[in-house]
C-alpha positions in Angstrom: 43.4 48.1 69.2 45.4 47.2 72.4 48.0 44.7 73.4 47.9 42.5 76.3 50.0 45.1 78.0 47.4 47.5 77.5 49.2 49.7 75.1 47.7 50.5 71.4 48.9 47.8 69.4 50.9 49.6 66.1 49.2 48.9 62.7 52.2 48.6 60.3 49.8 47.8 57.4 47.9 50.9 57.9 51.1 53.0 58.5 52.3 51.5 55.4 48.9 52.4 53.4 48.5 55.7 54.6 52.0 56.7 53.8 51.4 55.1 50.3 48.2 57.1 49.9 49.7 60.5 51.2 52.7 60.2 49.2 50.9 59.2 46.2 48.6 62.4 46.5 51.3 65.0 46.9 53.0 62.9 43.9 50.1 64.1 41.8 50.9 67.7 42.6 54.5 67.3 42.0 54.3 65.7 38.4 51.3 68.2 37.7 53.9 71.2 38.5 57.4 69.5 37.6 56.5 67.8 34.1 54.8 70.8 32.2 57.6 73.4 33.6 60.3 70.8 32.5 58.4 70.2 29.0 58.1 74.0 28.5 61.7 74.5 29.4 63.0 72.0 27.0 60.9 73.8 24.5 62.6 77.3 25.3 66.0 75.9 25.7 65.6 74.2 21.9 64.3 77.6 20.6 67.3 79.4 22.2 65.2 81.9 24.5 67.0 80.6 27.6 70.2 81.7 26.5 68.8 85.2 25.6 67.6 85.1 29.4 71.1 84.1 30.4 72.7 87.1 28.6 70.2 89.4 30.6 70.9 87.9 33.8 74.5 87.3 33.5 75.4 90.2 35.5 73.7 89.0 38.7 74.3 85.2 38.3 78.0 85.9 37.9 78.5 87.0 41.5 76.7 83.4 42.4 78.9 81.4 39.8 75.7 80.3 37.7 74.8 81.0 34.2 72.3 83.4 33.4 69.4 81.4 32.7 69.6 79.7 36.4 68.2 82.8 37.9 64.8 81.4 36.5 65.3 78.4 38.8 66.2 80.6 41.6 63.1 82.8 41.4 60.8 79.9 40.6 62.1 78.3 43.8 61.4 81.5 45.6 58.1 82.1 44.8 56.6 78.9 44.1 58.5 75.7 45.5 61.6 73.6 45.1 60.0 71.0 42.9 59.5 73.5 39.8 63.1 74.9 40.5 64.3 71.2 40.3 62.6 70.6 36.9 64.2 73.8 35.3 67.5 72.9 36.8 67.4 69.4 35.1 66.9 71.3 31.6 70.1 73.3 32.1 73.9 72.8 31.8 75.0 72.8 35.4 78.1 71.2 37.3 78.1 69.7 40.8 79.1 73.0 42.4 76.2 75.1 40.6 73.8 72.7 41.4 74.9 72.9 45.0 74.8 76.7 45.3 71.3 76.6 43.6 70.1 74.1 46.2 71.6 75.6 49.3 70.2 78.8 48.2 66.6 77.3 47.7 66.4 75.3 50.6 67.0 78.4 52.4 64.4 80.5 50.9 61.7 78.8 48.9 57.8 78.7 48.8 57.5 82.1 50.1 54.1 83.0 48.5 52.9 80.0 51.3 55.3 79.7 54.0 55.8 83.3 55.1 52.0 83.9 55.7 52.3 80.7 57.7 55.2 82.3 59.6 53.5 85.7 60.0 50.3 83.5 62.1 53.1 82.0 64.4 54.5 85.4 65.2 57.4 87.9 64.6 58.0 90.7 61.8 56.7 89.4 58.4 59.2 91.3 56.9 62.3 90.7 58.9 61.4 87.0 58.2 61.2 87.5 54.4 64.4 89.9 54.3 66.5 87.0 56.4 65.4 84.6 54.2 66.1 86.1 50.8 69.3 87.7 51.9 70.9 84.8 53.9 70.2 82.8 50.5 71.8 85.0 48.3 74.9 85.6 50.9 75.4 81.7 50.9 75.2 81.4 47.4 77.8 84.0 47.0 80.0 82.4 49.6 79.5 78.8 48.3 81.0 80.0 45.1 83.9 81.4 46.8 84.3 78.1 48.8 83.5 75.0 46.7 86.1 74.0 44.4 85.3 74.2 40.6 83.9 71.2 38.8 83.7 71.4 35.1 81.7 68.0 34.5 78.1 68.9 33.5 75.7 66.5 34.9 72.3 68.1 33.9 71.1 69.2 30.7 74.3 68.2 29.0 72.7 68.1 25.4 70.2 70.0 23.4 68.2 67.9 21.4 66.8 69.9 18.2 63.6 69.8 17.1 64.4 69.0 13.6 64.8 65.0 13.9 61.2 64.6 14.8 58.8 65.2 18.0 58.8 61.2 18.6 62.7 61.5 19.5 62.3 64.8 21.4 59.4 63.0 23.3 62.0 60.3 24.4 64.7 62.5 25.0 62.4 64.4 27.4 60.8 61.3 29.2 64.2 59.7 29.8 65.5 62.9 31.4 62.6 63.2 33.6 63.3 59.9 35.3 64.4 62.2 38.5 60.5 62.9 38.8 60.2 59.1 39.8 63.1 59.1 42.1 61.9 62.2 44.1 58.3 60.5 44.2 60.0 57.4 45.9 62.0 59.3 48.3 59.0 61.1 49.4 57.4 58.1 50.2 60.4 56.7 52.2 60.7 59.7 54.2 57.1 60.1 55.1 57.1 56.1 56.0 60.1 56.5 57.9 58.5 59.7 60.1 55.1 57.6 60.4 57.3 54.6 61.5 59.3 56.8 64.0 55.9 58.3 65.3 54.2 55.3 65.8 56.8 53.4 67.9 57.4 57.0 69.9 61.0 57.4 68.7 60.3 60.9 68.1 59.7 61.7 71.7 62.6 59.7 72.7 64.6 62.1 70.2 63.1 65.1 71.5 64.6 64.2 75.0 67.6 63.3 73.7 68.0 66.6 71.5 67.0 68.9 74.1 70.5 69.9 75.4 71.4 70.9 72.0 68.5 73.5 71.9 70.7 75.7 73.9 73.3 75.7 70.9 70.4 76.8 68.9 69.2 79.3 71.4 65.9 78.1 72.0 64.5 76.6 75.4 64.1 72.9 76.0 60.6 73.0 75.8 60.6 73.8 71.9 62.6 70.6 71.1 59.6 68.4 69.9 58.2 71.3 67.9 61.9 72.0 66.2 62.3 68.3 65.4 59.0 67.9 63.9 59.0 71.1 61.7 62.8 69.8 60.5 61.5 66.2 59.8 57.9 67.1 58.4 58.4 70.5 57.2 57.5 74.1 58.2 53.5 73.7 56.7 53.0 70.5 59.0 54.9 71.6 61.9 53.3 75.1 61.9 50.0 73.2 62.7 51.3 72.3 65.9 53.2 75.4 66.7 49.7 77.3 66.5 48.0 74.6 68.5 50.7 75.4 71.4 50.2 79.2 70.9 46.6 78.9 71.5 46.9 76.7 74.2 49.4 79.0 75.9 51.5 75.7 76.9 54.7 77.5 75.5 55.4 81.4 75.7 54.3 83.1 72.8 58.1 84.8 72.6 59.8 81.2 72.9 57.5 80.6 69.8 58.6 83.8 68.0 62.0 82.9 68.5 61.5 79.4 67.1 60.0 81.0 63.9 63.0 83.0 63.3 65.0 79.8 63.8 63.0 77.9 61.2 63.0 80.7 59.0 66.3 79.1 57.4 66.5 75.9 59.2 63.3 73.7 58.3 62.4 70.4 56.7 66.2 69.4 56.5 65.7 66.0 55.6 63.2 65.9 53.0 64.5 69.2 51.4 68.2 68.1 51.4 67.2 64.6 50.2 65.5 65.9 47.0 68.7 68.0 46.0 70.8 65.2 46.7 69.3 63.2 44.1 70.3 65.6 41.5 73.6 65.9 42.4 74.0 68.5 45.3 76.3 68.3 48.4 74.5 67.3 51.2 76.9 69.0 53.8 76.6 72.3 51.6 72.7 72.1 51.7 72.8 71.3 55.5 75.7 73.2 57.3 74.7 76.9 56.2 71.2 76.3 57.4 72.2 75.4 60.9 74.8 77.9 61.3 72.5 80.8 60.3 69.8 79.1 62.6 72.3 79.3 65.4 73.7 82.7 64.5 70.2 84.6 64.0 68.8 83.4 67.3 72.3 84.3 69.0 71.8 88.0 67.7 68.1 88.0 69.0 69.1 86.8 72.6 72.1 88.9 72.4 69.9 92.0 71.9 67.4 90.9 74.3 70.0 90.6 77.3 71.5 94.2 75.9 67.8 95.8 76.5 67.0 94.0 80.0 70.8 95.1 81.1 69.8 98.6 80.2 66.4 98.8 81.7 68.2 97.1 85.0 70.6 100.2 84.7 67.9 102.6 84.4 66.0 101.0 87.2 68.5 100.9 89.4 70.0 104.5 88.6 
């Protein structure tokens, strides 16, 4: 359908309904992951098994300023996704500082079982990308532990309800604690709906033009601005489909896409991933700043090495 000016008419009803449908579909996946894991963690917590894990993992978690049992959330986030990690976090007794540290680590390194194969298709050495994400995550965690001020206030999992009072009380307590799932579902819908609206009104194209000069700071060429923006708004999985399409059509150099891939290794889906950790109390600046600085630093090193290599070749050629 078109308007009198010949431009396609924007169907707000369709945008809303499609966003709602897509968010509800993804919400079912979130519920299927978060609720069972959260329930299992509550049981492990009440039977004292988490305390045992905490003692075993303490030497490693101590470097991050975290209790030993928090390692389970980090490993789960690394391999599976941020959602089951959040389900685990909500069952632990953690401070704002500790939640921020875990969140900052996981927004950099998460869902490796899915995202690393995707990044391999885009280009770049798979092992390098994997190591960049894991090492960067650990370094950021240790650095934030030193920088952030201690806050002794526990904001998640502050009490353990014993099984003895009865399963009805336990289930009531469990449901009340997991209202976080509903908040994340609503948040995902808002983000998706906003993204669809920006897309429909060509705001994304405008933002791409506006942000193009900033790509120089990130060490990327201006023609990568749109792909960078989409990947940081909609996520790496969605953004990768567009990147692979560009790779097939040869509209952008393969080397440029490889550089974009390394940049996205630590910095993608900034809006959504920062928001879901902010919901449980993490500091947004501490979630965003390390990712941006890492992306800039990684491309700076790559571009510097390329310049040095080109200079050496020129010296050899001229010599």
